[in-house]
C-alpha atoms as one frame of an Amber mdcrd trajectory, in Angstrom:
protein
 119.093  85.456 108.146 117.737  88.171 110.405 114.978  87.251 112.835 112.257
  88.796 110.671 113.590  88.212 107.169 112.708  85.029 105.291 116.069  85.082
 103.497 119.687  85.621 104.578 121.005  88.384 102.346 124.718  88.906 101.762
 124.553  92.496 102.938 123.283  91.239 106.312 126.118  88.730 106.479 128.663
  91.451 105.709 127.181  93.720 108.357 127.403  90.932 110.920 130.889  89.849
 109.890 132.611  93.195 109.280 130.422  95.684 111.113 129.867  97.418 107.761
 128.419  96.528 104.397 131.335  96.036 102.022 130.420  97.485  98.650 131.893
  95.656  95.706 134.187  97.516  93.361 134.067  95.537  90.083 137.365  95.209
  88.230 138.560  93.721  84.952 142.093  92.325  85.069 142.043  91.545  81.359
 143.039  87.887  81.814 140.451  86.605  79.372 138.981  83.107  79.464 140.412
  79.636  78.735 137.981  78.721  75.981 137.905  81.998  74.109 140.058  82.607
  71.079 142.642  85.384  70.959 140.133  87.434  68.952 137.511  87.077  71.699
 135.475  84.419  69.940 134.089  81.363  71.669 133.360  81.212  75.371 130.171
  80.310  77.186 126.970  80.621  75.176 125.502  83.211  77.543 128.578  85.387
  78.010 128.857  88.738  76.169 131.991  89.831  74.369 133.132  91.988  77.289
 132.951  89.088  79.747 130.174  90.717  81.796 132.245  93.807  82.496 130.575
  96.162  84.978 128.927  99.275  83.573 130.467 101.619  86.147 134.027 101.068
  84.921 133.083 101.696  81.284 135.953 101.168  78.874 138.682 102.005  81.404
 141.597  99.623  80.969 144.010 100.727  83.692 143.241  98.858  86.919 144.053
 101.902  89.065 141.591 104.070  87.189 138.982 101.305  87.419 139.396 101.333
  91.210 138.974 105.101  91.400 135.897 105.001  89.171 134.320 102.088  91.056
 134.928 103.564  94.511 133.644 106.976  93.438 130.512 105.376  91.973 129.773
 103.434  95.176 130.355 106.475  97.373 128.076 108.662  95.288 125.261 106.166
  94.733 125.301 104.209  97.991 127.266 106.507 100.328 129.622 103.548 100.730
 132.327 103.633 103.396 133.814 100.128 103.234 134.783  98.199 100.120 135.578
  94.810  98.641 137.588  94.439  95.438 135.704  92.244  92.988 137.611  90.822
  90.025 134.434  90.210  88.064 134.990  90.136  84.306 136.023  86.980  82.473
 138.161  84.536  84.532 140.292  86.316  87.103 142.488  83.312  87.939 143.310
  82.481  84.325 146.933  83.484  84.822 150.053  82.581  86.755 150.383  83.074
  90.537 153.124  85.628  89.840 150.929  87.836  87.654 148.070  87.397  90.077
 150.241  88.551  92.952 151.393  91.558  90.937 147.776  92.480  90.208 146.686
  92.079  93.827 149.617  94.166  95.055 148.565  96.993  92.744 144.976  96.769
  93.917 145.926  96.841  97.597 148.310  99.767  97.168 145.676 101.785  95.349
 142.927 101.430  97.951 142.275  99.849 101.338 140.000  96.932 100.614 138.794
  94.777 103.483 138.249  91.734 101.293 138.773  90.597  97.731 136.619  88.373
  95.529 137.852  86.445  92.499 135.270  85.508  89.886 136.483  82.354  88.184
 135.790  78.890  86.792 136.354  75.430  88.291 138.917  74.579  85.594 141.082
  77.634  86.296 142.194  76.849  89.818 145.575  75.190  89.578 147.227  73.953
  92.807 149.671  76.870  92.528 146.856  79.426  92.263 145.002  77.943  95.224
 148.226  77.990  97.262 148.635  81.672  96.409 145.024  82.456  97.351 145.505
  80.569 100.605 148.522  82.701 101.506 146.664  85.876 100.526 143.771  84.797
 102.748 146.093  85.100 105.738 146.366  88.841 105.036 142.758  89.721 104.105
 139.572  87.809 103.474 139.550  86.058 100.114 136.365  84.935  98.401 136.204
  82.875  95.239 132.963  83.263  93.328 132.825  80.060  91.376 130.833  79.773
  88.162 128.970  76.512  88.652 125.772  77.519  86.778 124.164  74.054  87.090
 124.993  70.526  88.213 123.619  69.001  85.005 126.322  68.028  82.531 123.915
  68.092  79.583 123.216  71.751  80.282 126.894  72.582  80.805 127.645  71.037
  77.434 124.700  72.825  75.806 125.977  76.234  76.934 129.598  75.425  75.951
 130.745  75.790  79.527 133.939  73.820  78.937 133.863  71.825  82.197 131.612
  69.299  83.886 129.920  69.220  87.290 132.571  66.867  88.718 135.231  69.568
  88.247 132.926  72.088  89.911 132.393  69.863  92.925 136.123  69.189  93.196
 136.892  72.925  93.067 134.440  73.612  95.905 136.149  71.057  98.137 139.674
  72.190  97.246 138.889  75.816  98.028 137.171  74.867 101.262 140.121  72.748
 102.359 142.387  75.745 101.703 140.213  77.836 104.046 138.990  80.137 101.279
 135.407  81.433 101.260 133.435  79.856  98.405 130.479  81.494  96.695 128.752
  79.647  93.866 127.171  81.338  90.870 124.036  79.639  89.490 121.885  80.472
  86.470 118.168  79.763  86.749 116.472  79.222  83.403 119.121  77.592  81.227
 117.574  76.196  78.019 116.353  72.656  78.407 116.129  72.817  82.200 112.909
  72.561  84.192 111.925  73.394  87.750 112.864  69.830  88.671 116.366  70.429
  87.292 116.710  73.677  89.266 115.622  71.865  92.418 118.106  69.064  91.783
 120.889  71.630  91.520 119.927  73.147  94.885 119.571  69.748  96.543 122.973
  68.661  95.234 124.690  71.822  96.474 122.984  72.000  99.870 125.318  69.591
 101.755 128.537  70.926 100.168 130.905  73.339 101.987 129.643  76.507 100.314
 129.700  79.903 102.035 127.349  81.909  99.797 125.065  81.561  96.781 124.569
  83.916  93.860 121.457  83.326  91.751 120.931  84.807  88.307 117.802  84.574
  86.203 118.908  83.860  82.646 119.366  86.900  80.409 119.712  86.662  76.642
 122.354  89.172  75.579 122.899  90.473  72.048 125.670  88.960  69.934 126.071
  85.871  72.116 125.804  82.274  70.982 122.732  81.934  73.187 121.106  84.858
  71.377 121.539  83.065  68.056 119.954  79.931  69.517 117.112  81.971  70.987
 116.358  83.606  67.646 116.394  80.340  65.712 114.571  78.203  68.307 113.068
  80.369  71.075 112.911  78.848  74.545 111.096  80.115  77.658 112.520  82.963
  79.726 110.891  84.025  82.960 108.940  87.169  83.710 108.865  88.631  87.210
 105.993  86.504  88.450 107.312  83.271  86.968 110.776  83.786  88.400 109.334
  84.688  91.793 107.357  81.432  91.837 110.529  79.495  91.036 112.426  81.191
  93.871 109.607  80.345  96.264 110.364  76.692  95.505 114.174  76.974  95.450
 114.878  79.124  98.499 113.578  76.467 100.928 116.296  74.158  99.546 119.155
  76.559 100.353 120.555  76.271 103.904 119.287  79.118 106.071 122.788  80.161
 107.191 124.094  80.482 103.611 124.011  84.151 102.541 122.506  85.046  99.183
 124.789  87.393  97.249 122.025  88.218  94.826 118.747  86.835  93.507 118.465
  88.539  90.117 120.709  89.898  87.438 120.478  93.077  85.413 121.794  93.947
  81.984 121.907  97.230  80.051 118.681  97.664  78.080 120.562  98.288  74.860
 122.058  94.760  74.884 119.233  92.800  76.516 117.093  90.690  74.200 114.993
  88.937  76.856 113.383  88.925  79.331 112.159  92.513  79.616 110.868  93.207
  83.107 108.867  96.231  84.118 109.819  95.750  87.767 113.132  97.188  88.918
 115.450  95.033  91.040 114.250  96.854  94.138 110.591  96.363  93.245 111.171
  92.687  92.554 112.932  92.210  95.883 110.014  93.880  97.678 107.512  91.729
  95.799 109.437  88.522  96.525 109.730  89.295 100.246 106.003  90.027 100.344
 105.259  86.683  98.718 107.588  84.847 101.103 105.909  86.393 104.138 102.343
  85.881 102.951 102.931  82.347 101.709 104.869  81.386 104.879 107.975  80.352
 102.935 111.539  80.970 104.046 115.052  79.991 103.127 116.097  76.557 104.321
 112.654  75.472 105.531 112.702  72.282 103.444 115.945  71.272 105.168 114.521
  71.674 108.681 112.594  69.172 110.740 109.778  69.898 111.126 109.680  72.136
 108.011 107.905  75.056 109.680 110.532  75.417 112.433 113.723  77.386 111.836
 115.947  78.826 114.550 117.199  81.538 112.176 113.798  82.889 111.217 110.817
  83.961 113.258 107.870  85.075 111.083 106.576  88.576 111.639 103.663  88.708
 114.044 101.029  89.638 111.493  98.436  86.967 112.239  95.037  88.558 111.558
  93.063  89.679 114.596  89.509  88.313 114.805  86.428  90.506 115.411  82.830
  89.445 115.967  80.377  90.964 113.464  76.698  91.709 114.015  75.411  88.419
 112.590  77.623  86.407 114.955  80.269  85.502 112.388  83.856  86.673 112.684
  86.012  88.751 110.400  89.665  89.759 110.607  91.425  93.098 110.893  94.395
  93.341 108.535  97.147  95.043 110.526  99.190  95.834 107.418  96.431  97.464
 105.357  94.398  98.761 108.324  91.112  97.387 106.995  88.568  94.738 107.947
  88.054  91.838 105.582  84.270  92.280 105.763  81.657  94.746 106.851  80.989
  94.627 110.586  77.287  94.308 109.748  78.008  90.620 109.173  80.802  88.744
 107.451  78.736  85.708 106.610  75.689  87.743 105.697  77.779  89.809 103.310
  78.705  86.675 101.357  75.037  86.025 100.771  73.785  89.570 100.297  76.648
  90.905  98.157  77.617  87.808  96.163  75.394  84.713  96.196  72.003  86.450
  96.170  72.577  89.089  93.434  74.353  86.393  91.402  71.085  84.414  91.465
  73.062  81.384  92.518  69.944  79.314  93.277  68.609  79.811  89.748  71.970
  79.008  88.212  72.306  75.827  90.304  69.023  74.583  88.855  70.576  74.696
  85.388  73.631  72.558  86.178  77.116  72.964  87.671  78.109  76.569  88.332
  81.709  77.600  87.668  82.956  80.406  89.916  86.145  82.465  89.993  86.654
  83.791  93.535  89.260  86.560  93.441  90.631  87.252  96.937  89.432  84.135
  98.772  90.361  85.588 102.179  88.552  83.798 105.024  86.605  81.832 102.437
  83.078  83.066 103.236  82.032  83.657  99.630  83.174  80.276  98.338  82.080
  78.300 101.392  78.651  79.937 101.416  78.236  78.999  97.749  79.252  75.389
  98.443  76.847  75.202 101.365  74.007  76.615  99.254  74.753  74.093  96.502
  74.866  71.143  98.907  71.546  72.074 100.506  69.849  72.253  97.105  71.570
  69.228  95.599  73.483  71.394  93.133  77.143  71.546  92.178  79.709  74.340
  92.148  83.263  74.259  90.866  85.293  77.118  92.295  88.726  78.428  91.331
  89.920  80.711  94.105  92.845  83.166  94.082  94.527  84.259  97.316  97.863
  85.844  98.178  97.983  85.438 101.969  98.220  81.910 103.332  98.247  83.199
 106.910  94.659  84.411 106.549  93.325  81.069 105.354  95.274  79.163 108.010
  93.949  81.438 110.749  90.403  81.167 109.387  90.748  77.371 109.467  91.448
  77.641 113.189  88.993  80.355 114.216  85.840  80.032 112.112  83.042  78.638
 114.260  80.345  77.928 111.695  78.320  75.035 113.167  74.990  75.082 111.319
  76.488  74.130 107.977  76.084  71.435 105.368  79.755  70.542 105.629  82.767
  71.188 107.849  84.129  74.616 106.930  87.239  74.310 109.090  88.185  70.987
 107.552  87.687  72.447 104.082  90.030  75.350 104.838  92.624  73.079 106.436
  92.565  70.835 103.374  92.984  73.812 101.057  95.996  75.027 103.055  97.674
  71.635 102.874  96.699  70.399  99.434  95.322  73.351  97.497  92.222  71.411
  96.474  89.049  70.257  98.243  85.932  68.436  97.063  82.825  67.041  98.713
  79.311  66.138  97.588  79.692  67.506  94.070  81.357  70.760  95.147  85.026
  71.579  94.673  87.493  74.384  95.326  90.930  74.804  93.787  93.013  77.436
  95.566  95.889  79.148  93.740  98.389  81.028  95.904  99.983  84.261  94.766
  99.312  87.653  93.245  96.037  87.376  91.334  97.555  89.267  88.427  99.828
  86.268  87.925  97.632  83.372  89.035  94.931  84.583  86.657  97.132  83.256
  83.848  96.650  79.753  85.269  92.847  79.698  85.063  90.594  78.804  82.161
  87.083  80.050  81.588  84.350  80.413  80.938  83.072  81.207  84.425  79.418
  81.660  85.241  80.266  83.914  88.157  83.194  86.034  89.244  83.524  87.481
  92.723  85.993  90.311  93.126  86.523  90.908  96.847  89.836  92.746  97.111
  90.620  95.368  99.726  89.670  98.980  98.985  90.974 100.857  95.974  93.327
 102.894  98.162  94.891  99.777  99.716  94.689  97.210  96.916  94.447  99.175
  93.665  96.389  96.415  91.866  93.126  94.462  91.437  90.902  97.415  90.516
  92.742  98.584  87.398  91.147  98.728  83.971  93.942  96.432  82.791  93.104
  93.690  85.303  89.370  94.059  84.754  89.940  93.796  81.010  91.557  90.386
  81.508  88.459  89.122  83.314  85.959  89.842  80.550  87.153  87.093  78.114
  86.939  84.557  80.970  83.291  85.357  81.713  80.476  83.340  80.164  78.175
  85.447  77.913  75.416  85.065  80.502  77.785  85.292  83.461  78.099  88.003
  86.087  80.920  89.674  87.973  79.945  90.751  91.509  81.788  93.067  93.894
  81.023  95.143  96.955  82.973  98.033  95.412  81.065 101.029  94.067  84.034
 103.348  93.480  83.625 105.605  90.455  87.065 104.773  88.954  86.249 101.058
  89.219  82.826 101.341  87.618  84.324 103.510  84.883  87.127 100.975  84.479
  84.610  98.164  84.034  82.826 100.097  81.315  86.139 100.911  79.608  87.066
  97.223  79.770  83.880  96.336  77.901  81.500  95.330  80.693  77.871  96.336
  81.029  77.525  97.626  84.581  74.699  97.853  87.109  74.151  98.122  90.836
  73.178  95.660  93.582  71.452  96.276  96.902  73.364  97.918  99.719  74.462
  95.865 102.709  76.655  97.098 105.533  77.612 100.159 103.524  75.639 103.226
 102.383  76.065 102.416  98.708  75.091  99.351  96.744  77.558  96.916  95.233
  78.340  96.439  91.556  77.291  93.799  89.041  78.897  93.597  85.611  78.748
  91.276  82.649  78.382  90.865  78.915  74.567  90.717  78.857  72.072  93.391
  79.869  69.772  90.643  81.162  71.828  90.143  84.340  71.341  93.785  85.378
  68.120  94.557  87.232  69.229  97.905  88.698  70.987 100.489  86.513  73.737
 102.681  87.916  72.535 105.888  89.577  72.454 108.967  87.320  74.948 110.698
  89.595  77.456 107.865  89.113  76.994 107.915  85.341  77.723 111.643  85.381
  80.801 111.320  87.608  82.174 108.497  85.474  82.482 111.032  82.631  84.446
 113.491  84.794  87.999 113.372  86.094  86.760 111.178  88.931  86.082 108.500
  86.348  89.713 108.182  85.309  90.418 104.488  86.005  93.378 102.950  87.761
  95.985 101.695  85.324  98.621  98.972  85.447  99.538  98.197  81.817 102.310
  95.708  82.608 100.448  94.193  85.584 103.465  94.735  87.836 102.938  98.109
  89.515 102.682  98.386  93.283  99.637  99.970  94.938 101.287 103.323  95.618
 102.653 103.468  92.093  99.194 102.891  90.606  97.658 105.589  92.797 100.463
 108.018  91.948 100.085 107.460  88.206  96.355 108.108  88.432  96.950 111.362
  90.315  99.441 112.429  87.663  96.912 111.576  84.938  94.298 113.706  86.691
  96.707 116.632  86.977  97.636 116.355  83.308  93.964 116.163  82.279  93.240
 119.329  84.243  96.086 121.107  82.473  94.818 119.942  79.097  91.311 121.150
  79.918  92.582 124.567  81.006  94.596 124.936  77.809  91.529 124.138  75.705
  89.448 126.865  77.328  89.054 130.044  75.250
């Protein structure tokens, strides 16, 4: 693990160990698998007919040609200079030591590899094979990537693995005793397994002598036994957000000095049945690292004492910087997005003037408990102001809050100095950081951590009020898209209101496109007024300015789009620019 990375990636280990990143050259020795028939039938339920043969070697059978193709591919795509032979397909030790030695000799003569990895199974490591690998390890580094998949025997039986966990554990120890590097291959999402099962697997493996871990999210591949099961009795497979949330809980259970060979798998689209992600591997990695940083999670933290201390990882210094606003309350400057969390005219005043007051919170409190969805909780001003207002009037609010950055809430819990309040704001924020829920005097807040596009799936309406307080459209466009706004409308009570400081034309146009009725609220701290939207005209006291209504019908009114709810900010902005360019072309072509 590097000092500023929350995970220890295999490429970093290789760089440290060899001075270069060793790029894997996948090879198929053609040795088959012990529980497949001679016609290729049988095998593990998840394994395709080609034994997970790498795409870059195609249908090449000759091992020498496979080497040439694999090296050429790595040089062209990654500008690779150093290589590791990777006997990937099927079971590379399902043969005699003599044939294995013959194969390795051919590989080493054909190209200078600095290490070699054997992909295999626990039940295909005879004493003679291990002795051979041990002798080979004296000449170059030998890794064995061992297919463990899970430590649960019920699951191993369900997927027709052909061995139990005891044989896997024994193989790990035997390889370690022979001095051979051991990497374990694990599948996250096997049918019948839950998060608890995944965690048990990690906890069981943590104390064992393992040198690296390879995680795969389960893929359902065409023409496999698992595909037949999936079609007849579908079981859950994870989308990007779901799998990310699982990794956030599993990575803390993996020792910090154990490199991660990979975190996801990929399969050719033409053979993949499920899941279908819209994020690429690179995008997912970026998203996961972002979540780890913002949620203050890192590899191995659950194995440390105390949990937040880890000698291998020092969090990036991105603690928000506090600034005093004109009403005496503080706000933060976000060093990553280069924006303040609130107007400098007054952070606390903004919560009242932009959210509570135009929402007519006092009137709503008179009619019973008010249910609020607070999107982008931040320092907590909007929610805490609402709770304070409810407590002073004897009313009740129930708030569901969505927030991605735990550092902000933790820092707010330390630095907010609100003294003239109906309750202790700092204690409320501290409780939310630790437990995720807080309640006092008939008011409650439930805080969900993560990307709001995902955590929104965990909330249930109807809500009387929604507060959308994301960063600006140029910094946080993910939460201003017509697609996200469209998901909010069904969660809003017929008499409810959505409030936001934002008055951007694409956002107001997006609200209209999503089915909202839209009006304006009074200006505070900014030249333009905020926005109110809902399903009833009765909530709107100020219509939108004529100029805005006109601009919403022009190219400026083209909304931000994120159809799969997975695009990054820059990608959303780029797609909108491309849509504008295309619209201009279409308009020019239509002119006489």
